[in-house]
C-alpha positions as a Markdown table, in Angstrom:
| # | Residue | x | y | z |
|---|---|---|---|---|
| 1 | Met | -27.4 | -62.0 | -64.6 |
| 2 | Glu | -24.2 | -60.5 | -63.1 |
| 3 | Ser | -23.0 | -63.9 | -61.8 |
| 4 | Gly | -23.3 | -65.5 | -65.3 |
| 5 | Val | -26.2 | -67.6 | -64.1 |
| 6 | Pro | -29.6 | -66.8 | -65.5 |
| 7 | Glu | -31.9 | -65.5 | -62.8 |
| 8 | His | -34.4 | -68.4 | -63.1 |
| 9 | Glu | -31.8 | -70.9 | -62.1 |
| 10 | Asp | -31.4 | -69.2 | -58.6 |
| 11 | Glu | -35.1 | -69.7 | -57.8 |
| 12 | Pro | -36.3 | -72.8 | -55.9 |
| 13 | Val | -38.1 | -75.5 | -57.9 |
| 14 | Arg | -41.8 | -75.5 | -57.0 |
| 15 | Ile | -43.3 | -79.0 | -56.8 |
| 16 | Pro | -47.1 | -79.4 | -56.7 |
| 17 | Ile | -48.3 | -80.8 | -53.4 |
| 18 | Thr | -50.5 | -83.8 | -53.8 |
| 19 | Asp | -51.4 | -86.7 | -51.4 |
| 20 | Val | -48.6 | -88.8 | -52.8 |
| 21 | Phe | -44.9 | -87.9 | -52.5 |
| 22 | Asp | -42.3 | -90.1 | -54.2 |
| 23 | Leu | -38.8 | -89.7 | -52.7 |
| 24 | His | -36.9 | -91.9 | -55.2 |
| 25 | Ser | -35.1 | -88.9 | -56.8 |
| 26 | Val | -34.2 | -87.2 | -53.4 |
| 27 | Pro | -30.7 | -87.9 | -52.0 |
| 28 | Asn | -30.8 | -89.5 | -48.5 |
| 29 | Arg | -29.1 | -86.4 | -47.0 |
| 30 | Asp | -32.1 | -84.3 | -48.0 |
| 31 | Val | -34.9 | -86.7 | -47.2 |
| 32 | Arg | -35.7 | -85.5 | -43.6 |
| 33 | Ala | -35.8 | -81.8 | -44.5 |
| 34 | Ile | -37.9 | -82.4 | -47.6 |
| 35 | Val | -40.4 | -84.7 | -45.8 |
| 36 | Glu | -40.8 | -82.1 | -43.0 |
| 37 | Ala | -41.4 | -79.3 | -45.5 |
| 38 | Tyr | -43.8 | -81.6 | -47.5 |
| 39 | Leu | -45.8 | -82.4 | -44.4 |
| 40 | Glu | -46.1 | -78.8 | -43.4 |
| 41 | Glu | -47.5 | -77.9 | -46.8 |
| 42 | Ala | -49.8 | -81.0 | -46.9 |
| 43 | Ala | -51.2 | -80.1 | -43.5 |
| 44 | Ala | -51.7 | -76.4 | -44.4 |
| 45 | Leu | -53.6 | -77.6 | -47.5 |
| 46 | Gly | -55.9 | -79.7 | -45.4 |
| 47 | Phe | -54.9 | -83.2 | -46.6 |
| 48 | Pro | -56.3 | -85.7 | -44.1 |
| 49 | Cys | -53.9 | -88.5 | -45.3 |
| 50 | Val | -50.8 | -88.7 | -47.5 |
| 51 | Arg | -48.6 | -91.5 | -48.8 |
| 52 | Ile | -44.8 | -91.2 | -48.9 |
| 53 | Ile | -43.0 | -93.5 | -51.3 |
| 54 | His | -39.5 | -94.2 | -50.0 |
| 55 | Gly | -38.8 | -97.6 | -51.6 |
| 56 | Arg | -38.0 | -100.9 | -50.1 |
| 57 | Gly | -34.2 | -101.3 | -50.3 |
| 58 | Ile | -32.5 | -102.0 | -47.0 |
| 59 | Gly | -34.7 | -99.6 | -45.1 |
| 60 | Val | -32.4 | -96.6 | -44.6 |
| 61 | Arg | -34.8 | -94.1 | -46.3 |
| 62 | Arg | -37.8 | -95.7 | -44.6 |
| 63 | Glu | -36.1 | -95.1 | -41.2 |
| 64 | Ile | -35.3 | -91.5 | -42.1 |
| 65 | Val | -38.9 | -90.9 | -43.1 |
| 66 | Arg | -40.3 | -92.5 | -40.0 |
| 67 | Ser | -38.0 | -90.6 | -37.7 |
| 68 | Ala | -39.2 | -87.4 | -39.2 |
| 69 | Leu | -42.8 | -88.5 | -38.9 |
| 70 | Ala | -42.4 | -89.4 | -35.2 |
| 71 | His | -41.2 | -85.8 | -34.5 |
| 72 | Cys | -43.7 | -83.9 | -36.6 |
| 73 | Glu | -46.5 | -82.1 | -34.9 |
| 74 | Phe | -48.8 | -82.5 | -37.9 |
| 75 | Val | -48.8 | -86.3 | -37.8 |
| 76 | Glu | -51.5 | -88.3 | -36.0 |
| 77 | Thr | -50.5 | -91.8 | -37.1 |
| 78 | Phe | -48.3 | -93.6 | -39.7 |
| 79 | Gly | -47.6 | -97.1 | -40.9 |
| 80 | Asp | -46.9 | -99.3 | -44.0 |
| 81 | Ala | -49.1 | -98.7 | -47.0 |
| 82 | Pro | -51.5 | -101.5 | -48.1 |
| 83 | Ala | -49.9 | -104.0 | -50.5 |
| 84 | Glu | -51.6 | -102.4 | -53.5 |
| 85 | Ala | -50.2 | -99.0 | -52.6 |
| 86 | Gly | -46.6 | -100.0 | -52.1 |
| 87 | Gly | -46.6 | -102.1 | -49.0 |
| 88 | Trp | -43.5 | -101.6 | -46.9 |
| 89 | Gly | -42.0 | -99.5 | -49.7 |
| 90 | Ala | -44.4 | -96.6 | -48.8 |
| 91 | Thr | -45.7 | -95.1 | -45.6 |
| 92 | Val | -49.3 | -93.9 | -45.2 |
| 93 | Val | -49.6 | -90.9 | -42.9 |
| 94 | Thr | -52.7 | -89.5 | -41.2 |
| 95 | Leu | -52.4 | -85.8 | -40.6 |
| 96 | Arg | -54.1 | -83.8 | -37.8 |
| 97 | Ala | -56.7 | -81.3 | -38.6 |
| 98 | Ala | -55.6 | -77.7 | -38.2 |
| 99 | Gly | -55.7 | -76.6 | -34.6 |
| 100 | Gln | -55.9 | -80.2 | -33.3 |
| 101 | Ser | -53.5 | -80.8 | -30.4 |
| 102 | Arg | -51.1 | -83.8 | -30.1 |
| 103 | Arg | -52.5 | -86.6 | -27.8 |
């Protein structure tokens, strides 16, 4: 504690990885990096499909998310969630199985 900051405050916050990821509390500037890290972990854990909740708004966050998805090697397909799962305020992502190549 030399810096005056308790040691535990320097450590990253660990968030449990599930098949639903809500971005409402993430600043726009961090969305792309966090989505990429989330997808890497979700793919490593073997999730076949995940849902990313970005909200409806004017579409800025949605476009950031979809740009990241379009460039991610773990993503097979993505699109709007069904109405009962968030509609265009969420994106459903199908992930590739480990070792499966991009088509």
